[in-house]
N, C-alpha and C positions, 0 to 999 in steps of 0.2 A: 777621164779618172772617175773609176768609182769612189762614190763617196760613200763613208764608213759611219756607223750611228756617233763617234765621237764626231766627227767634219760636220754632219749634219745638224747635231745639237750645237755646237760652236755658232753656225753659220744661224738658227732658230735664236740664239740667245743674241744674236747682233741687230740682227731685223726685229725683234719683239722689245727689246730693251728701250729705244726712245718712242716707242708707243705705250709702253708699261709707264714711261716716266714721265711722258704728258697725261695720259688717260687717270693715274691717282692722282696728279696734279691739279688735274682740272677737275675730277670727282670730288673731291675732297674740300675744293673752293666753294662750289656746288654743290654740296651736301651740306656745307655749316651757311651756306643765306638760306637755303631751305629750312635749316631750324631754326635759324632767327623770325623767318616768315610765320613759323609755326607759334613760336613765340611773341608774337604780336611785336617784335622790334624794327623800327622801320630803317635801321640802319643796317646796308649792306654793305660787305667787301669787296673790292674791286679785283679783277683776277690782274695779275702782272706779267708782264712778259709774253710768253706764247701762252701760259694758261687762258690770258684775257683772249685771247684769239681765237678760241674754240668757244667762251663762251658769245654763242652766235646769236642770241635771241636775248638777252637779258644787259641791262646795264649795273650801273654801280647805286642808283637811286632806286629806291623801295618801289616808286609809280611806277617806272620801266621796266620792274622785277617780274615773269609771268610765273605763276607756281606751276602750271601747266606744263609751259613749256620746258620750264627748268627737269621734271620729270622726267620727259616725253627725251629731254636731249640724255639724262642718266640712264634711261632704258635703251636705247640706240646705242648709245658709244658703248655700254656693259654688251651689249648683244655682239656690235663691232669687234669688240675688244676679244669678245666668246670666240668668235668664229675664228679668230684669224689664229687664238693661242692654240684653235681646236684642229685647223688646218698644219698649221705648222708641227703641232705634237704626232699628228696622222703620218706627215711627210717625214720626220726623224726615225719613224718605228717601223717606217714600209719595209726593210729589209729583214726586221725581225717577223712583221705578218706575212711576206713572203717565204719565209721558212717555216712558220706554223702552220700556212695552207698548203705547202708539199706534205709537211709531215703528218696533217689530217687525211690528203686523197691516199695514204699509205696503206696498204690492206693485202689480203691472201690473194686479189687479182693486179694487187700493181707490185710485187715483191720487187721487179727492177728498178723502182722510184728511187732518184737520189737527188741531193741538192749540187753536187759536184761544186763548191763555189771555184772561184778563181780569184785572182789578184792578191796585194797584201795579206800577209796574214797575220788581220786585225781582230778583234773582238768576234765578230763576225765570222768570220772564216776559219775560228779555231771553234765556236760553234756550229758552223755546218760542218766541219770535218769530225767533231763528236757527234753528231745528230748521223751523219753517215755512217760511221762506225758503229753505230747504235743498231742502223736500220737493217745491216750488212747480219749483226747477228739475230736479229729477228727473222731476217728471209732466212737465215740457215736452221732458225728453229721450226717454223713455217714449214719449209723442207725437208726436214728431218721427221715432222711430225705425219707430211703424208707420206713419206716415204715407209714411216714406221706402220701405217693405218692402211696401206696398200699391201703390205710384205705379209702383218699380222693376219688379212684378211685370207693372202693365200696360205697362208700356213695352216689358219683352221679349215678353207676348201677341201683341201685336200683329203686329211680323214675322216672330215662328214660325207664325202665322197662315199670313203672305201668304208665307212658302216654303211649307207644308204647302198650300194653295190653287194655286199655281204649279205645284209637284210633281205635284198630280192630274189639273192640266191636261195637264202632258206624260204620264200616263201615261192618260188618257182618251182620246185621238187621236194620228194620225199628223201631223205637225210639219214643215211646210216647215224648209229650212235657216234661213231668215229668219228665221221663228217659233221656231226653238230657239233660233237666235242672241239673239235681243231675251229670251226666258225665263230663257238662262243668264246674262246680263246682270242681270237682275232678280235673279236669286238671288244673284249675286256680289254687287251694292251690299246688298241687307237683308244677308247675313253680314259683310260689311264695317261696318255699323251697328249688329248684334249685338256684332262684336270689339269696337269703339269702347266701346261701354254697359258691354262688362264688364271692358275695361282703367280705364276711368274709375270704377267700382265698387270694385276692387283700389285706384288709387290712394289713394280715399277711404279703405278697410280701411289702408290702409298708412300714410296721414298720419294716423289718429288714434292708431297706435302711438307716434308720436314720430318722431324722427329715429334717425338709422341711423347718422349721420357727425356730426361738428362739427368741417367744414375752413374755414379762410379762403378765400374766393370774393370774385373779383371780379365784383361785380353787373354793372357798366356793360358786361362782355367777354359775358356770357351774354346779356344783354338784346340787344345789340349782335350777335349770331352770328342771334340769335333774327331781328331785324329783316330782317336780310339773307335769310335764308330766304325771308318772306316778299314782299319786294321784286317778284318776278314775278307772284305772285297781286295784288299790290296794282295793280299796273300792267295786267293783265287786266280789272279792275273797272273802271280809270277813277279810284285811290283817289293820292291823294299822300301816300307816307308818309315821315315824317321824323322823324329823332330827334337830341337833344342829351344826351346820355350823358358826366356827371361823372364821373372815378373814384372809386371806394368800394367795400373791401372790406366785406361780412358774413360771419357765421357761419352755416352750414347745409349744405346736402347739393346737389348742383351738379345730380342729377336733376328735383330738385322744383323747384328755384329755375327750371331750365330749361321746366318743364311751367307754371311760376306765367305766364313770360312768355309764352309759346307759346298758352295758353287766353287772356290778356286780349289779344295782338295780334291774333290769329286771329277773335276776339270782334269786334274793334273794324272788323277790315276785313270782315268777315261781316253786320255790322247798320246797312250805311251806304250812300251810295247814290251813282249815277256823278256823277264829278267833289267828290266831298267828299276830305275829308282823315285822316291820323292820325298823331297826332303823341306820341313818345314820349320819356320822359326819365325819367331816374336824375340825381337831386342825393346832392351829396355829405354829406348827413344821411342820407342812406338812404332816401330818400321815392322811390318807382319809380310814376311817373305815365302812363297811359294816355289818351289824349282822342281823340274820331273824333265825327264830323259824321252825320247821319243823320237817324232819325224822329225826332219829337217823344216822348221822355219822360216823361207824366207824373209827378212828385216823388213820389207815394203810392205808386206800384207799386217802385219805386226797391230799396227795402230787400228787396221781395219775391224780385228778381231774384237774391238768392244762396241761395235755395230749392231743392233737387233737383228738377230736370224742370221749373222755372218759367219761362215764355218768355214775350214781351213780347205776341206775336201770340196766345199763350191755346192754340194748337194743341197737340196732344200728341206728334204725330208733326213731325219737323223734316226736310225732305228740303233741307234747306242746308248739311250734313255735320258736325251736331252731333247731342250725344246729350240737351242738358239740363242737360251738368257741370260747363261751364265755370268759372261763378262757383261755384259750390259747390264745387268742386276748388281752385279758388284760396282761396278762404276757409281751407280746411282747411289747404293747403298755408302761409299765412302764419300760422294759428295756431300749427302745428309748429315754426316759426322765431320763437316769440314776439312777433309783429308784429301788426297792425291792419289790416285792409283797410275803405277805404269807398268810394262811388259817389254821384254825384250826377249830376242831367238838366243837361246843355248847355242854355242858356234857348235857344239857335237849332234845337237839335236834336240828339241822341247823347248821350253816356255818357261821364263821367268817372269816372275810377276812381281811388282814390288806395291804395297801399301804402306802409305802413310797417315797415322795418324796420330792426336796429339796428347801426351799423357797427361794424367789429369794432375793440378797443382803448378 
């Protein structure tokens, strides 16, 4: 049977109590006699019962009481009691130290390390299960960070290679004016995409730090400005863009909320079809919804769309003006504001994204 810390503590108490009882009685008796010796008193109290048995070298009369022996006895018995107490304490806390040792070995090179405690669900088991759950979350974070760094390097490598190839072409042969203009436009487009990618990565880093300001803001006005800014784009793509905005005040940072609304509205327009629609709603309870028509989205792939550089088409490069971080940034911004974001597939095609933010007051 595995001994829990509670049982170990009980056993240690049973073992140490008699020792503590005898030690305290004996030491008090001996220390009083030492005090009498230092005061020049020739009367020395005799220990009674078990206390007297521990008084190994000193009798009850002043002639047989030896100060050096008495001090040595005190030091020796105190050391013995301390060693026994320390050993019992170490034995009682052994399960906790085993947990600490395991947690201490956890790291990037040991992500699979777990306690996996078994036996009765006592305090140690509850602690071990909680630590295992925490280690699971840390491992997921490590893996997500690794995937993000790997994917980001691929996302940057391809346009940089494209830029290098275009520059080499321009240096290897004489170009006509039209070819030079086309080459310059291609370089500019690639550079703009890199700027967007770096800007997205910086936004993610900023939102991971939390909010820099907590200001009461009219969410409906921020969303309304974003909708108006995208009306022309929606019209050019033959989309109906409509908004139903109820007045609501939330606490947050205006540039981040503006970026949130921009990403969601931009994605709703971008991943749509001619003749489709985009509906933007803000409710008084702080729910911000963006729904669009478009291609059918399999429900099982919807959660993955929030992952960095995850696109429904499966293509790594996106020539539609995005860098694959729109929903990832949106999720990070919402988390920084203490809200939640969910997405679901429209039965007829397209996506519905619901953002829940807490109204002020």
